[in-house]
Gaussian input, Z-matrix of N, CA and C with variables (Angstrom, degrees):
# hf/3-21g

backbone

0 1
 N
 C     1     B1
 C     2     B2     1     A1
 N     3     B3     2     A2     1     D1
 C     4     B4     3     A3     2     D2
 C     5     B5     4     A4     3     D3
 N     6     B6     5     A5     4     D4
 C     7     B7     6     A6     5     D5
 C     8     B8     7     A7     6     D6
 N     9     B9     8     A8     7     D7
 C    10    B10     9     A9     8     D8
 C    11    B11    10    A10     9     D9
 N    12    B12    11    A11    10    D10
 C    13    B13    12    A12    11    D11
 C    14    B14    13    A13    12    D12
 N    15    B15    14    A14    13    D13
 C    16    B16    15    A15    14    D14
 C    17    B17    16    A16    15    D15
 N    18    B18    17    A17    16    D16
 C    19    B19    18    A18    17    D17
 C    20    B20    19    A19    18    D18
 N    21    B21    20    A20    19    D19
 C    22    B22    21    A21    20    D20
 C    23    B23    22    A22    21    D21
 N    24    B24    23    A23    22    D22
 C    25    B25    24    A24    23    D23
 C    26    B26    25    A25    24    D24
 N    27    B27    26    A26    25    D25
 C    28    B28    27    A27    26    D26
 C    29    B29    28    A28    27    D27
 N    30    B30    29    A29    28    D28
 C    31    B31    30    A30    29    D29
 C    32    B32    31    A31    30    D30
 N    33    B33    32    A32    31    D31
 C    34    B34    33    A33    32    D32
 C    35    B35    34    A34    33    D33
 N    36    B36    35    A35    34    D34
 C    37    B37    36    A36    35    D35
 C    38    B38    37    A37    36    D36
 N    39    B39    38    A38    37    D37
 C    40    B40    39    A39    38    D38
 C    41    B41    40    A40    39    D39
 N    42    B42    41    A41    40    D40
 C    43    B43    42    A42    41    D41
 C    44    B44    43    A43    42    D42
 N    45    B45    44    A44    43    D43
 C    46    B46    45    A45    44    D44
 C    47    B47    46    A46    45    D45
 N    48    B48    47    A47    46    D46
 C    49    B49    48    A48    47    D47
 C    50    B50    49    A49    48    D48
 N    51    B51    50    A50    49    D49
 C    52    B52    51    A51    50    D50
 C    53    B53    52    A52    51    D51
 N    54    B54    53    A53    52    D52
 C    55    B55    54    A54    53    D53
 C    56    B56    55    A55    54    D54
 N    57    B57    56    A56    55    D55
 C    58    B58    57    A57    56    D56
 C    59    B59    58    A58    57    D57
 N    60    B60    59    A59    58    D58
 C    61    B61    60    A60    59    D59
 C    62    B62    61    A61    60    D60
 N    63    B63    62    A62    61    D61
 C    64    B64    63    A63    62    D62
 C    65    B65    64    A64    63    D63
 N    66    B66    65    A65    64    D64
 C    67    B67    66    A66    65    D65
 C    68    B68    67    A67    66    D66
 N    69    B69    68    A68    67    D67
 C    70    B70    69    A69    68    D68
 C    71    B71    70    A70    69    D69
 N    72    B72    71    A71    70    D70
 C    73    B73    72    A72    71    D71
 C    74    B74    73    A73    72    D72
 N    75    B75    74    A74    73    D73
 C    76    B76    75    A75    74    D74
 C    77    B77    76    A76    75    D75
 N    78    B78    77    A77    76    D76
 C    79    B79    78    A78    77    D77
 C    80    B80    79    A79    78    D78
 N    81    B81    80    A80    79    D79
 C    82    B82    81    A81    80    D80
 C    83    B83    82    A82    81    D81
 N    84    B84    83    A83    82    D82
 C    85    B85    84    A84    83    D83
 C    86    B86    85    A85    84    D84
 N    87    B87    86    A86    85    D85
 C    88    B88    87    A87    86    D86
 C    89    B89    88    A88    87    D87
 N    90    B90    89    A89    88    D88
 C    91    B91    90    A90    89    D89
 C    92    B92    91    A91    90    D90
 N    93    B93    92    A92    91    D91
 C    94    B94    93    A93    92    D92
 C    95    B95    94    A94    93    D93
 N    96    B96    95    A95    94    D94
 C    97    B97    96    A96    95    D95
 C    98    B98    97    A97    96    D96
 N    99    B99    98    A98    97    D97
 C   100   B100    99    A99    98    D98
 C   101   B101   100   A100    99    D99
 N   102   B102   101   A101   100   D100
 C   103   B103   102   A102   101   D101
 C   104   B104   103   A103   102   D102
 N   105   B105   104   A104   103   D103
 C   106   B106   105   A105   104   D104
 C   107   B107   106   A106   105   D105
 N   108   B108   107   A107   106   D106
 C   109   B109   108   A108   107   D107
 C   110   B110   109   A109   108   D108
 N   111   B111   110   A110   109   D109
 C   112   B112   111   A111   110   D110
 C   113   B113   112   A112   111   D111
 N   114   B114   113   A113   112   D112
 C   115   B115   114   A114   113   D113
 C   116   B116   115   A115   114   D114
 N   117   B117   116   A116   115   D115
 C   118   B118   117   A117   116   D116
 C   119   B119   118   A118   117   D117
 N   120   B120   119   A119   118   D118
 C   121   B121   120   A120   119   D119
 C   122   B122   121   A121   120   D120
 N   123   B123   122   A122   121   D121
 C   124   B124   123   A123   122   D122
 C   125   B125   124   A124   123   D123
 N   126   B126   125   A125   124   D124
 C   127   B127   126   A126   125   D125
 C   128   B128   127   A127   126   D126
 N   129   B129   128   A128   127   D127
 C   130   B130   129   A129   128   D128
 C   131   B131   130   A130   129   D129
 N   132   B132   131   A131   130   D130
 C   133   B133   132   A132   131   D131
 C   134   B134   133   A133   132   D132
 N   135   B135   134   A134   133   D133
 C   136   B136   135   A135   134   D134
 C   137   B137   136   A136   135   D135
 N   138   B138   137   A137   136   D136
 C   139   B139   138   A138   137   D137
 C   140   B140   139   A139   138   D138
 N   141   B141   140   A140   139   D139
 C   142   B142   141   A141   140   D140
 C   143   B143   142   A142   141   D141
 N   144   B144   143   A143   142   D142
 C   145   B145   144   A144   143   D143
 C   146   B146   145   A145   144   D144
 N   147   B147   146   A146   145   D145
 C   148   B148   147   A147   146   D146
 C   149   B149   148   A148   147   D147
 N   150   B150   149   A149   148   D148
 C   151   B151   150   A150   149   D149
 C   152   B152   151   A151   150   D150
 N   153   B153   152   A152   151   D151
 C   154   B154   153   A153   152   D152
 C   155   B155   154   A154   153   D153
 N   156   B156   155   A155   154   D154
 C   157   B157   156   A156   155   D155
 C   158   B158   157   A157   156   D156
 N   159   B159   158   A158   157   D157
 C   160   B160   159   A159   158   D158
 C   161   B161   160   A160   159   D159
 N   162   B162   161   A161   160   D160
 C   163   B163   162   A162   161   D161
 C   164   B164   163   A163   162   D162
 N   165   B165   164   A164   163   D163
 C   166   B166   165   A165   164   D164
 C   167   B167   166   A166   165   D165
 N   168   B168   167   A167   166   D166
 C   169   B169   168   A168   167   D167
 C   170   B170   169   A169   168   D168
 N   171   B171   170   A170   169   D169
 C   172   B172   171   A171   170   D170
 C   173   B173   172   A172   171   D171
 N   174   B174   173   A173   172   D172
 C   175   B175   174   A174   173   D173
 C   176   B176   175   A175   174   D174
 N   177   B177   176   A176   175   D175
 C   178   B178   177   A177   176   D176
 C   179   B179   178   A178   177   D177
 N   180   B180   179   A179   178   D178
 C   181   B181   180   A180   179   D179
 C   182   B182   181   A181   180   D180
 N   183   B183   182   A182   181   D181
 C   184   B184   183   A183   182   D182
 C   185   B185   184   A184   183   D183
 N   186   B186   185   A185   184   D184
 C   187   B187   186   A186   185   D185
 C   188   B188   187   A187   186   D186
 N   189   B189   188   A188   187   D187
 C   190   B190   189   A189   188   D188
 C   191   B191   190   A190   189   D189
 N   192   B192   191   A191   190   D190
 C   193   B193   192   A192   191   D191
 C   194   B194   193   A193   192   D192
 N   195   B195   194   A194   193   D193
 C   196   B196   195   A195   194   D194
 C   197   B197   196   A196   195   D195
 N   198   B198   197   A197   196   D196
 C   199   B199   198   A198   197   D197
 C   200   B200   199   A199   198   D198
 N   201   B201   200   A200   199   D199
 C   202   B202   201   A201   200   D200
 C   203   B203   202   A202   201   D201
 N   204   B204   203   A203   202   D202
 C   205   B205   204   A204   203   D203
 C   206   B206   205   A205   204   D204

   B1=1.3859
   B2=1.5211
   B3=1.3071
   B4=1.4906
   B5=1.5279
   B6=1.3093
   B7=1.4522
   B8=1.5695
   B9=1.2037
   B10=1.4846
   B11=1.5372
   B12=1.3264
   B13=1.4635
   B14=1.5444
   B15=1.2623
   B16=1.4243
   B17=1.5735
   B18=1.3272
   B19=1.4486
   B20=1.5193
   B21=1.3132
   B22=1.4638
   B23=1.5236
   B24=1.3063
   B25=1.4107
   B26=1.5517
   B27=1.2657
   B28=1.4933
   B29=1.4719
   B30=1.3480
   B31=1.5019
   B32=1.4958
   B33=1.3428
   B34=1.4034
   B35=1.5174
   B36=1.3204
   B37=1.4649
   B38=1.5088
   B39=1.3381
   B40=1.4827
   B41=1.5102
   B42=1.3294
   B43=1.4867
   B44=1.5162
   B45=1.3096
   B46=1.4307
   B47=1.4961
   B48=1.3074
   B49=1.4588
   B50=1.5487
   B51=1.3069
   B52=1.4599
   B53=1.5448
   B54=1.3111
   B55=1.4857
   B56=1.5100
   B57=1.2909
   B58=1.4831
   B59=1.4988
   B60=1.3040
   B61=1.4604
   B62=1.5203
   B63=1.3125
   B64=1.4616
   B65=1.5010
   B66=1.3651
   B67=1.4634
   B68=1.5412
   B69=1.3122
   B70=1.4768
   B71=1.5105
   B72=1.3091
   B73=1.5252
   B74=1.5428
   B75=1.3620
   B76=1.4933
   B77=1.5049
   B78=1.3425
   B79=1.5026
   B80=1.4887
   B81=1.3329
   B82=1.4711
   B83=1.5203
   B84=1.3372
   B85=1.4695
   B86=1.5571
   B87=1.3329
   B88=1.4533
   B89=1.5531
   B90=1.3469
   B91=1.4603
   B92=1.5375
   B93=1.2979
   B94=1.4941
   B95=1.5285
   B96=1.3570
   B97=1.5012
   B98=1.5281
   B99=1.3160
   B100=1.4953
   B101=1.5511
   B102=1.3078
   B103=1.4662
   B104=1.5291
   B105=1.2956
   B106=1.4674
   B107=1.5360
   B108=1.3091
   B109=1.4723
   B110=1.5143
   B111=1.3459
   B112=1.4795
   B113=1.5338
   B114=1.3059
   B115=1.5080
   B116=1.5280
   B117=1.3243
   B118=1.4659
   B119=1.5171
   B120=1.3660
   B121=1.4595
   B122=1.5245
   B123=1.2910
   B124=1.4712
   B125=1.4564
   B126=1.3705
   B127=1.4774
   B128=1.5233
   B129=1.3055
   B130=1.4968
   B131=1.5325
   B132=1.2594
   B133=1.4510
   B134=1.5245
   B135=1.3343
   B136=1.4396
   B137=1.5724
   B138=1.3333
   B139=1.4592
   B140=1.5221
   B141=1.3261
   B142=1.4506
   B143=1.5499
   B144=1.3551
   B145=1.4439
   B146=1.5438
   B147=1.3424
   B148=1.4449
   B149=1.5487
   B150=1.3364
   B151=1.4409
   B152=1.5160
   B153=1.3642
   B154=1.4308
   B155=1.5375
   B156=1.3450
   B157=1.4706
   B158=1.5620
   B159=1.3616
   B160=1.4443
   B161=1.5291
   B162=1.3296
   B163=1.5102
   B164=1.4937
   B165=1.3403
   B166=1.4696
   B167=1.4648
   B168=1.3046
   B169=1.4750
   B170=1.5354
   B171=1.3383
   B172=1.4503
   B173=1.5230
   B174=1.3044
   B175=1.4575
   B176=1.4953
   B177=1.3059
   B178=1.4877
   B179=1.5546
   B180=1.2809
   B181=1.5316
   B182=1.5241
   B183=1.3130
   B184=1.4623
   B185=1.5334
   B186=1.2706
   B187=1.4996
   B188=1.5491
   B189=1.3087
   B190=1.4636
   B191=1.5384
   B192=1.3250
   B193=1.5194
   B194=1.5451
   B195=1.3084
   B196=1.4631
   B197=1.5182
   B198=1.3883
   B199=1.4719
   B200=1.5489
   B201=1.3032
   B202=1.4391
   B203=1.5202
   B204=1.2722
   B205=1.4487
   B206=1.5357
   A1=111.17
   A2=116.79
   A3=120.25
   A4=109.40
   A5=114.58
   A6=119.86
   A7=111.79
   A8=117.76
   A9=120.61
   A10=105.89
   A11=114.77
   A12=118.10
   A13=112.13
   A14=119.04
   A15=124.00
   A16=109.18
   A17=118.74
   A18=121.44
   A19=111.91
   A20=119.07
   A21=121.30
   A22=112.05
   A23=116.52
   A24=121.26
   A25=111.70
   A26=117.36
   A27=120.63
   A28=108.58
   A29=117.96
   A30=119.90
   A31=112.33
   A32=118.65
   A33=122.82
   A34=113.22
   A35=115.27
   A36=120.63
   A37=112.70
   A38=115.12
   A39=119.46
   A40=110.22
   A41=118.15
   A42=120.07
   A43=107.77
   A44=119.34
   A45=122.76
   A46=111.98
   A47=118.30
   A48=123.27
   A49=110.04
   A50=116.79
   A51=119.61
   A52=110.12
   A53=116.77
   A54=121.56
   A55=108.23
   A56=118.53
   A57=121.03
   A58=110.45
   A59=119.16
   A60=123.15
   A61=110.58
   A62=115.41
   A63=120.47
   A64=111.41
   A65=117.80
   A66=122.27
   A67=109.82
   A68=116.87
   A69=117.94
   A70=109.55
   A71=117.22
   A72=122.93
   A73=109.81
   A74=117.34
   A75=119.92
   A76=114.49
   A77=118.58
   A78=118.18
   A79=110.57
   A80=116.40
   A81=119.94
   A82=105.80
   A83=118.57
   A84=122.14
   A85=110.27
   A86=116.13
   A87=118.08
   A88=112.84
   A89=114.13
   A90=118.07
   A91=111.85
   A92=112.80
   A93=116.16
   A94=111.36
   A95=112.67
   A96=116.61
   A97=110.68
   A98=116.57
   A99=119.62
   A100=110.76
   A101=115.96
   A102=117.75
   A103=110.52
   A104=118.03
   A105=119.82
   A106=107.13
   A107=118.73
   A108=121.33
   A109=112.77
   A110=115.55
   A111=118.96
   A112=110.69
   A113=115.06
   A114=118.60
   A115=109.62
   A116=116.00
   A117=121.46
   A118=111.55
   A119=115.82
   A120=119.26
   A121=111.37
   A122=118.41
   A123=122.33
   A124=113.37
   A125=117.15
   A126=117.15
   A127=112.91
   A128=117.32
   A129=118.93
   A130=110.51
   A131=114.57
   A132=121.90
   A133=108.65
   A134=119.07
   A135=119.14
   A136=111.84
   A137=112.60
   A138=117.65
   A139=110.38
   A140=115.98
   A141=120.45
   A142=107.30
   A143=112.97
   A144=119.86
   A145=112.50
   A146=113.19
   A147=118.62
   A148=111.54
   A149=115.83
   A150=119.84
   A151=113.31
   A152=115.18
   A153=120.16
   A154=110.51
   A155=116.19
   A156=119.10
   A157=109.82
   A158=115.64
   A159=119.07
   A160=110.51
   A161=115.47
   A162=118.37
   A163=114.05
   A164=115.94
   A165=120.33
   A166=109.88
   A167=121.12
   A168=124.81
   A169=109.21
   A170=116.61
   A171=118.37
   A172=111.65
   A173=117.30
   A174=120.96
   A175=110.55
   A176=118.29
   A177=121.70
   A178=109.12
   A179=117.08
   A180=119.10
   A181=110.64
   A182=118.24
   A183=119.88
   A184=110.21
   A185=117.38
   A186=120.25
   A187=108.22
   A188=118.41
   A189=121.65
   A190=111.60
   A191=110.97
   A192=116.81
   A193=111.00
   A194=117.85
   A195=120.63
   A196=115.64
   A197=115.79
   A198=118.57
   A199=108.02
   A200=115.04
   A201=120.17
   A202=112.87
   A203=118.52
   A204=124.29
   A205=108.72
   D1=126.57
   D2=-175.25
   D3=-87.74
   D4=147.21
   D5=177.84
   D6=-84.22
   D7=145.62
   D8=175.92
   D9=-87.00
   D10=138.56
   D11=176.80
   D12=-65.18
   D13=142.69
   D14=178.90
   D15=-88.51
   D16=110.80
   D17=-175.72
   D18=-52.93
   D19=-42.84
   D20=-178.91
   D21=-61.15
   D22=-41.45
   D23=178.92
   D24=-69.44
   D25=-37.19
   D26=177.25
   D27=-65.30
   D28=-42.69
   D29=178.78
   D30=-63.75
   D31=-41.74
   D32=175.71
   D33=-59.21
   D34=-45.06
   D35=178.16
   D36=-63.12
   D37=-43.10
   D38=178.35
   D39=-66.19
   D40=-39.12
   D41=179.30
   D42=-64.16
   D43=-44.80
   D44=-179.91
   D45=-62.87
   D46=-38.81
   D47=178.53
   D48=-66.83
   D49=-41.98
   D50=179.22
   D51=-65.64
   D52=-42.91
   D53=178.36
   D54=-61.72
   D55=-46.84
   D56=-179.08
   D57=-63.51
   D58=-37.95
   D59=178.41
   D60=-62.39
   D61=-45.70
   D62=178.75
   D63=-63.69
   D64=-41.27
   D65=177.61
   D66=-64.69
   D67=-37.79
   D68=-179.90
   D69=-71.68
   D70=-20.08
   D71=176.36
   D72=-79.03
   D73=-10.60
   D74=176.69
   D75=118.23
   D76=-3.77
   D77=177.79
   D78=-78.06
   D79=153.67
   D80=171.15
   D81=-75.76
   D82=155.47
   D83=179.10
   D84=-53.63
   D85=-43.31
   D86=-178.12
   D87=-64.22
   D88=-37.53
   D89=175.52
   D90=-64.29
   D91=-41.44
   D92=179.71
   D93=-60.32
   D94=-42.30
   D95=-180.00
   D96=-63.82
   D97=-40.28
   D98=178.34
   D99=-63.03
   D100=-42.47
   D101=-179.65
   D102=-66.49
   D103=-40.44
   D104=-179.17
   D105=-67.35
   D106=-36.30
   D107=175.33
   D108=-65.17
   D109=-38.19
   D110=176.93
   D111=-63.34
   D112=-42.35
   D113=177.06
   D114=-58.89
   D115=-47.24
   D116=-177.66
   D117=-60.17
   D118=-41.30
   D119=175.89
   D120=-63.09
   D121=-33.95
   D122=-176.96
   D123=-74.53
   D124=-44.42
   D125=-174.92
   D126=-131.95
   D127=2.14
   D128=-178.52
   D129=101.62
   D130=162.35
   D131=-177.19
   D132=-61.70
   D133=127.07
   D134=175.52
   D135=-68.16
   D136=144.33
   D137=-178.42
   D138=-120.18
   D139=-50.69
   D140=-171.23
   D141=-88.49
   D142=165.74
   D143=174.23
   D144=-57.50
   D145=-40.24
   D146=-179.32
   D147=-64.31
   D148=-36.89
   D149=178.60
   D150=-69.30
   D151=-35.09
   D152=175.52
   D153=-68.40
   D154=-37.63
   D155=177.23
   D156=-65.39
   D157=-40.54
   D158=179.62
   D159=-65.05
   D160=-37.89
   D161=174.89
   D162=-60.76
   D163=-41.58
   D164=176.87
   D165=-63.42
   D166=-46.04
   D167=-178.12
   D168=-62.20
   D169=-42.77
   D170=179.87
   D171=-65.48
   D172=-42.92
   D173=-179.98
   D174=-63.23
   D175=-45.72
   D176=178.98
   D177=-60.98
   D178=-42.15
   D179=-179.90
   D180=-66.94
   D181=-36.99
   D182=177.20
   D183=-68.96
   D184=-40.26
   D185=178.60
   D186=-65.11
   D187=-39.15
   D188=179.57
   D189=-62.61
   D190=-31.56
   D191=-177.97
   D192=-83.68
   D193=0.05
   D194=175.54
   D195=89.86
   D196=7.88
   D197=-178.85
   D198=-72.93
   D199=139.04
   D200=175.25
   D201=-112.27
   D202=145.23
   D203=178.84
   D204=-130.28

């Protein structure tokens, strides 16, 4: 019998992966959290892998444009 994935745990893992990716790009953990929060305010909490990828792309483009959070 296969286990069903827990959506909350998947979301937590994706959130942690996004945060870690941003930190490895040079952001401080607190900055990464603020940027993820800014994305969530803009379009809602990301749920799927594609939404987390879109959040990353948006954050990187905002940072490239010189926006500070």
